C-alpha positions, 0 to 999 in steps of 0.5 A: 545479467545479475551477479551473485553479489546483486542477488545477495544485496536483493536478498538482504533488502527483502530480508530473505535468508538464502541457503547454500545452493539456492543462489544458482536457481534464483539467479536463473529465475530472476534472469528469466524474469528480467528477460521477460521484462526486456521483451515487454519493453520492445512491444509497441504501445503507441496509441494504446490508452492507459488503464487503471484497474483493468476496467472502465467502471467509474466511482458511483459514490458521492463527492465529499463535501464539507458541511458545518454541523452544530452538534457541539455539546449534544449528548453531554447531558446524559453524561454522569459526571461533568465539571463545567464543560468538561466530561469527567472519566475515571482514571485509567492508570 
Protein backbone atom coordinates (compact mmCIF):
# COMPACT_ATOMS: atom_id res chain seq x y z
CA UNK A 1 0.00 0.00 0.00
CA UNK A 2 1.25 3.46 -0.87
CA UNK A 3 1.85 5.98 1.85
CA UNK A 4 1.60 9.74 1.70
CA UNK A 5 5.42 9.88 1.74
CA UNK A 6 5.54 7.55 -1.31
CA UNK A 7 3.03 9.75 -3.12
CA UNK A 8 5.04 12.90 -2.38
CA UNK A 9 8.19 11.18 -3.67
CA UNK A 10 6.44 10.08 -6.88
CA UNK A 11 5.00 13.56 -7.39
CA UNK A 12 8.46 15.05 -6.98
CA UNK A 13 9.93 12.61 -9.53
CA UNK A 14 7.12 13.39 -11.98
CA UNK A 15 7.37 17.12 -11.22
CA UNK A 16 3.71 17.27 -10.25
CA UNK A 17 2.63 20.00 -7.86
CA UNK A 18 0.17 18.40 -5.45
CA UNK A 19 -2.51 20.63 -4.03
CA UNK A 20 -3.86 20.26 -0.53
CA UNK A 21 -6.60 17.66 -0.36
CA UNK A 22 -5.55 15.80 -3.52
CA UNK A 23 -3.42 13.26 -1.68
CA UNK A 24 -6.32 11.12 -0.51
CA UNK A 25 -7.89 10.75 -3.97
CA UNK A 26 -4.53 10.10 -5.64
CA UNK A 27 -3.57 7.49 -3.04
CA UNK A 28 -6.88 5.73 -3.62
CA UNK A 29 -6.51 5.86 -7.43
CA UNK A 30 -2.89 4.68 -7.42
CA UNK A 31 -3.79 1.90 -5.01
CA UNK A 32 -6.53 0.71 -7.38
CA UNK A 33 -4.07 0.72 -10.28
CA UNK A 34 -1.49 -1.27 -8.32
CA UNK A 35 -4.19 -3.73 -7.21
CA UNK A 36 -5.11 -4.28 -10.85
CA UNK A 37 -1.48 -5.06 -11.69
CA UNK A 38 -1.40 -7.58 -8.84
CA UNK A 39 -4.49 -9.21 -10.35
CA UNK A 40 -2.81 -9.34 -13.78
CA UNK A 41 0.26 -11.00 -12.27
CA UNK A 42 -1.89 -13.92 -11.16
CA UNK A 43 -3.00 -14.70 -14.74
CA UNK A 44 -1.45 -17.89 -16.12
CA UNK A 45 0.46 -17.00 -19.30
CA UNK A 46 2.21 -20.34 -19.83
CA UNK A 47 2.20 -21.26 -23.50
CA UNK A 48 1.31 -17.75 -24.67
CA UNK A 49 3.74 -16.50 -27.31
CA UNK A 50 5.14 -13.03 -26.67
CA UNK A 51 4.00 -10.27 -29.01
CA UNK A 52 5.35 -6.90 -29.97
CA UNK A 53 3.10 -4.20 -31.32
CA UNK A 54 -0.05 -6.28 -31.20
CA UNK A 55 0.13 -7.41 -34.82
CA UNK A 56 1.87 -10.07 -36.87
CA UNK A 57 2.99 -7.63 -39.59
CA UNK A 58 6.56 -7.93 -40.78
CA UNK A 59 8.83 -5.15 -41.96
CA UNK A 60 8.61 -4.97 -45.76
CA UNK A 61 11.50 -2.53 -46.16
CA UNK A 62 14.79 -3.62 -47.63
CA UNK A 63 17.76 -4.46 -45.45
CA UNK A 64 20.35 -1.75 -45.00
CA UNK A 65 23.50 -2.52 -46.90
CA UNK A 66 26.75 -0.59 -46.88
CA UNK A 67 27.81 0.50 -50.31
CA UNK A 68 30.61 2.63 -51.57
CA UNK A 69 30.04 5.71 -53.68
CA UNK A 70 32.45 7.86 -55.59
CA UNK A 71 30.67 11.20 -55.27
CA UNK A 72 33.66 13.05 -53.81
CA UNK A 73 33.91 16.52 -55.30
CA UNK A 74 30.80 16.30 -57.43
CA UNK A 75 28.82 19.51 -57.27
CA UNK A 76 31.78 21.63 -56.20
CA UNK A 77 32.29 22.64 -59.83
CA UNK A 78 29.22 24.86 -59.58
CA UNK A 79 30.28 26.45 -56.27
CA UNK A 80 31.04 30.17 -56.75
CA UNK A 81 34.07 30.60 -54.45
CA UNK A 82 36.72 27.92 -53.93
CA UNK A 83 40.22 27.84 -52.55
CA UNK A 84 41.96 24.65 -53.56
CA UNK A 85 39.73 21.74 -52.55
CA UNK A 86 37.88 23.88 -49.96
CA UNK A 87 34.61 25.71 -50.54
CA UNK A 88 34.57 29.29 -49.25
CA UNK A 89 31.41 30.61 -47.65
CA UNK A 90 30.73 34.11 -46.33
CA UNK A 91 31.22 34.55 -42.55
CA UNK A 92 28.11 34.08 -40.47
CA UNK A 93 29.08 35.96 -37.32
